[in-house]
C-alpha positions as CSV (number, residue, x, y, z in Angstrom):
1,X,-49.7,19.2,173.4
2,X,-52.6,18.0,175.6
3,X,-56.0,19.1,174.2
4,X,-59.2,17.9,175.6
5,X,-62.4,19.7,173.6
6,X,-66.4,19.4,173.9
7,X,-67.7,19.6,171.0
8,X,-71.5,20.3,171.7
9,X,-72.8,19.9,168.3
10,X,-72.1,16.5,168.6
11,X,-71.7,15.1,172.0
12,X,-73.3,12.8,173.9
13,X,-73.1,14.1,177.5
14,X,-73.7,11.1,178.9
15,X,-71.2,9.0,177.9
16,X,-68.5,11.1,177.0
17,X,-65.7,11.2,179.4
18,X,-64.3,13.2,182.0
19,X,-68.0,14.9,181.6
20,X,-70.3,14.3,184.5
21,X,-73.3,15.5,184.8
22,X,-75.1,17.0,188.2
23,X,-79.2,17.9,188.0
24,X,-81.2,18.9,190.8
25,X,-84.3,19.8,190.9
26,X,-85.7,21.6,187.9
27,X,-82.1,21.3,185.8
28,X,-81.8,19.7,182.5
29,X,-79.6,19.9,179.7
30,X,-81.0,20.7,175.9
31,X,-78.3,19.6,173.2
32,X,-79.1,21.3,170.3
33,X,-77.9,21.3,166.6
34,X,-74.5,23.9,167.5
35,X,-74.9,24.2,171.2
36,X,-76.2,23.0,174.5
37,X,-78.5,24.8,177.1
38,X,-78.0,24.5,180.5
39,X,-81.6,25.1,181.8
40,X,-83.5,25.6,185.2
41,X,-87.4,25.8,185.0
42,X,-89.7,26.7,187.5
43,X,-87.4,26.8,190.0
44,X,-88.3,28.1,193.7
45,X,-86.6,28.8,196.6
46,X,-87.9,25.4,198.5
47,X,-85.6,23.7,196.3
48,X,-81.7,23.5,195.0
49,X,-82.0,23.4,191.1
50,X,-78.6,23.2,189.3
51,X,-77.9,22.3,185.9
52,X,-73.8,21.7,185.8
53,X,-71.4,19.8,184.0
54,X,-68.0,19.3,185.4
55,X,-65.0,16.5,185.0
56,X,-64.2,16.0,189.0
57,X,-67.1,13.7,190.2
58,X,-65.6,11.0,192.0
59,X,-62.1,12.5,192.2
60,X,-60.1,13.2,195.0
61,X,-58.5,17.3,194.9
62,X,-55.1,16.0,193.7
63,X,-56.6,14.2,191.0
64,X,-58.3,17.1,189.3
65,X,-57.1,17.5,186.3
66,X,-55.9,21.3,185.0
67,X,-52.9,22.5,185.9
68,X,-51.4,26.0,184.7
69,X,-50.1,26.2,182.2
70,X,-53.4,26.8,179.9
71,X,-56.2,28.0,178.1
72,X,-59.9,28.3,177.8
73,X,-62.2,29.5,175.1
74,X,-65.9,29.6,175.8
75,X,-68.7,30.7,173.6
76,X,-72.0,31.6,175.6
77,X,-74.9,33.7,176.1
78,X,-77.8,33.7,178.6
79,X,-81.9,33.8,178.7
80,X,-81.6,36.9,180.5
81,X,-79.5,40.3,181.5
82,X,-77.3,40.7,184.2
83,X,-79.7,41.3,187.5
84,X,-82.5,39.4,185.6
85,X,-81.5,36.0,185.7
86,X,-81.7,35.0,189.3
87,X,-79.3,32.9,191.2
88,X,-75.5,32.2,190.3
89,X,-73.5,30.7,186.6
90,X,-70.4,30.5,184.8
91,X,-67.5,28.0,183.2
92,X,-63.5,27.9,184.9
93,X,-61.7,26.3,187.2
94,X,-62.1,25.5,190.7
95,X,-61.1,23.2,193.8
96,X,-65.0,22.5,194.2
97,X,-64.3,23.5,198.0
98,X,-68.1,23.0,199.5
99,X,-69.0,19.9,199.3
100,X,-71.2,20.3,195.9
101,X,-70.5,16.4,194.0
102,X,-69.7,14.0,196.3
103,X,-67.8,13.8,200.0
104,X,-64.4,15.7,200.6
105,X,-63.3,17.3,203.4
106,X,-64.2,21.2,203.1
107,X,-61.9,23.8,202.3
108,X,-60.9,27.2,201.0
109,X,-61.9,28.2,197.8
110,X,-59.6,28.2,194.4
111,X,-60.4,29.6,191.4
112,X,-60.4,30.8,188.0
113,X,-63.1,31.9,186.3
114,X,-66.3,33.4,184.4
115,X,-68.5,34.0,187.3
116,X,-71.8,35.5,187.7
117,X,-74.1,36.3,190.8
118,X,-77.0,37.9,191.2
119,X,-78.7,40.3,193.4
120,X,-79.0,39.3,196.6
121,X,-75.7,37.8,196.6
122,X,-72.8,40.0,197.9
123,X,-70.0,38.5,197.6
124,X,-67.7,42.0,198.2
125,X,-64.1,40.2,197.6
126,X,-62.5,43.1,195.6
127,X,-62.3,46.7,197.0
128,X,-63.5,48.0,193.8
129,X,-66.0,45.6,192.4
130,X,-69.7,45.0,193.7
131,X,-70.5,42.0,195.6
132,X,-72.2,40.9,192.2
133,X,-72.4,40.8,188.5
134,X,-70.9,39.1,185.9
135,X,-67.6,39.1,186.0
136,X,-63.9,37.4,185.5
137,X,-62.5,36.9,188.8
138,X,-59.6,34.5,190.4
139,X,-59.2,33.4,194.3
140,X,-57.1,31.4,196.2
141,X,-57.6,31.6,200.1
142,X,-55.8,28.2,200.6
143,X,-52.7,29.9,201.0
144,X,-50.2,30.7,204.0
145,X,-51.4,34.6,204.1
146,X,-54.9,33.1,204.8
147,X,-54.0,31.3,207.9
148,X,-51.4,34.0,209.2
149,X,-54.6,36.6,209.2
150,X,-57.1,34.0,210.6
151,X,-55.9,34.4,214.7
152,X,-56.7,38.7,213.9
153,X,-59.6,38.0,212.1
154,X,-62.3,38.7,215.4
155,X,-60.7,42.0,215.5
156,X,-60.2,43.1,211.8
157,X,-64.0,42.5,211.1
158,X,-65.6,45.0,213.7
159,X,-62.5,47.5,212.1
160,X,-63.8,46.7,208.7
161,X,-67.1,48.3,209.5
162,X,-65.5,51.5,209.5
163,X,-65.0,52.8,206.1
164,X,-61.7,54.3,206.5
165,X,-60.3,51.3,208.2
166,X,-61.7,48.8,204.9
167,X,-60.3,51.1,202.2
168,X,-56.8,51.5,203.9
169,X,-56.9,47.6,205.0
170,X,-59.0,45.3,202.6
171,X,-56.3,45.5,199.5
172,X,-53.8,44.3,201.5
173,X,-56.2,41.4,202.1
174,X,-57.2,41.0,198.8
175,X,-53.8,40.2,197.5
176,X,-52.8,37.7,200.2
177,X,-55.4,35.4,198.8
178,X,-55.5,36.0,195.5
179,X,-58.4,37.9,194.7
180,X,-58.7,39.7,191.9
181,X,-62.3,40.7,190.2
182,X,-63.8,43.0,187.2
183,X,-67.1,43.5,185.8
184,X,-67.7,42.4,182.1
185,X,-68.6,45.2,180.4
186,X,-70.7,43.0,177.7
187,X,-74.4,42.1,177.0
188,X,-75.1,38.0,178.8
189,X,-77.7,37.6,176.6
190,X,-75.7,38.1,173.6
191,X,-73.1,35.5,172.0
192,X,-69.4,36.2,173.1
193,X,-66.7,34.1,173.0
194,X,-64.9,34.7,176.7
195,X,-61.2,33.3,177.0
196,X,-58.7,32.5,180.1
197,X,-55.3,32.1,179.5
198,X,-54.0,30.7,183.1
199,X,-50.5,30.2,184.0
200,X,-48.2,29.6,187.1
201,X,-47.8,33.3,187.9
202,X,-50.6,35.6,186.2
203,X,-54.2,35.0,184.3
204,X,-55.9,37.2,181.4
205,X,-59.5,37.3,181.0
206,X,-60.7,38.4,177.4
207,X,-64.2,38.7,175.8
208,X,-64.3,38.9,171.8
209,X,-60.3,39.2,171.7
210,X,-60.6,42.3,173.5
211,X,-58.5,42.1,177.3
212,X,-60.9,42.7,180.1
213,X,-58.6,41.6,182.9
214,X,-54.6,40.4,183.3
215,X,-53.6,40.0,187.3
216,X,-51.0,38.7,189.0
217,X,-53.2,36.8,191.4
218,X,-52.9,33.7,189.7
219,X,-54.7,30.0,191.7
220,X,-52.8,26.8,191.8
221,X,-53.6,23.6,190.2
222,X,-54.8,20.9,190.7
223,X,-58.1,22.5,189.6
224,X,-61.4,21.1,188.1
225,X,-63.4,22.4,185.1
226,X,-67.0,23.0,185.6
227,X,-70.0,24.7,183.8
228,X,-73.6,25.4,185.8
229,X,-76.8,27.3,186.3
230,X,-78.7,27.3,190.0
231,X,-80.6,29.3,191.9
232,X,-78.2,30.2,195.2
233,X,-77.6,33.2,196.5
234,X,-74.5,34.1,199.2
235,X,-73.3,37.3,201.0
236,X,-69.5,37.5,202.8
237,X,-68.1,41.1,203.4
238,X,-65.1,41.8,205.1
239,X,-67.0,43.2,207.9
240,X,-68.9,40.1,209.1
241,X,-71.9,39.8,207.0
242,X,-72.7,35.9,206.0
243,X,-76.1,34.9,204.3
244,X,-76.7,32.3,201.7
245,X,-80.4,31.0,200.4
246,X,-82.2,29.8,197.4
247,X,-84.2,31.8,194.8
248,X,-87.4,31.7,193.2
249,X,-87.2,32.3,189.2
250,X,-90.6,31.6,187.7
251,X,-90.3,30.1,184.2
252,X,-87.0,29.0,182.1
253,X,-83.5,30.6,182.5
254,X,-80.9,29.0,180.6
255,X,-77.3,29.4,179.3
256,X,-76.4,28.5,176.2
257,X,-72.8,27.1,175.6
258,X,-71.3,27.0,171.7
259,X,-68.0,26.1,171.9
260,X,-65.7,25.0,175.1
261,X,-61.9,24.2,174.4
262,X,-59.6,24.0,176.8
263,X,-55.7,23.4,175.6
264,X,-52.9,23.3,177.9
265,X,-49.9,25.5,176.7
266,X,-46.3,25.0,176.7
């Protein structure tokens, strides 16, 4: 069994491979005796702000460190409740598809993580879940069904504006690109223990030992670990709306991590 554990109470961020920092705008870290805060301060809509810790900077995607089966457990809380925390935040695993930390060819997203997005974000990927909020989520769009469906998108996207067609057809598309989400029924400002178990054929998510989502929509690896807090928003919907931008957040907002452990499983 291989273990990789981030001990925040005695951890020197700058000198502990494989963890790398990524700070933009008013992003910063505040280490404490038992935790680490990722801080965005006096954020404006004119500048990208991010406080991020990851383990994939400088690596090709095929070199990313994590494959199923594995378990991730994190103890975390936030400065603001859902809807008042501005931007996106979270922790888990993805393939960094959007050139965030250096040049790689852009690709379609794969992720298994705890993910937050505030309004005006509207990433309406799951038929039964809002396009914003604090979620457990998986996606693997980098699969042959997505490419098989792509030629039909000029016809399909306008049809998604018809509610009956959307309710009938989107669940199939959702399954084909391995999307599964649920809103987390917890207060973001309180400490909670978030756990995911990622296996080749299934993923389970729990909060404080309570199962909140089990899904067969398991992405393939390898993926990289990331935890972050930034000021982005994105709108992307099956009916063809797309928008991206940055949000203002006066004062300080933060995500605090008190424990993080990633463990490979048999």
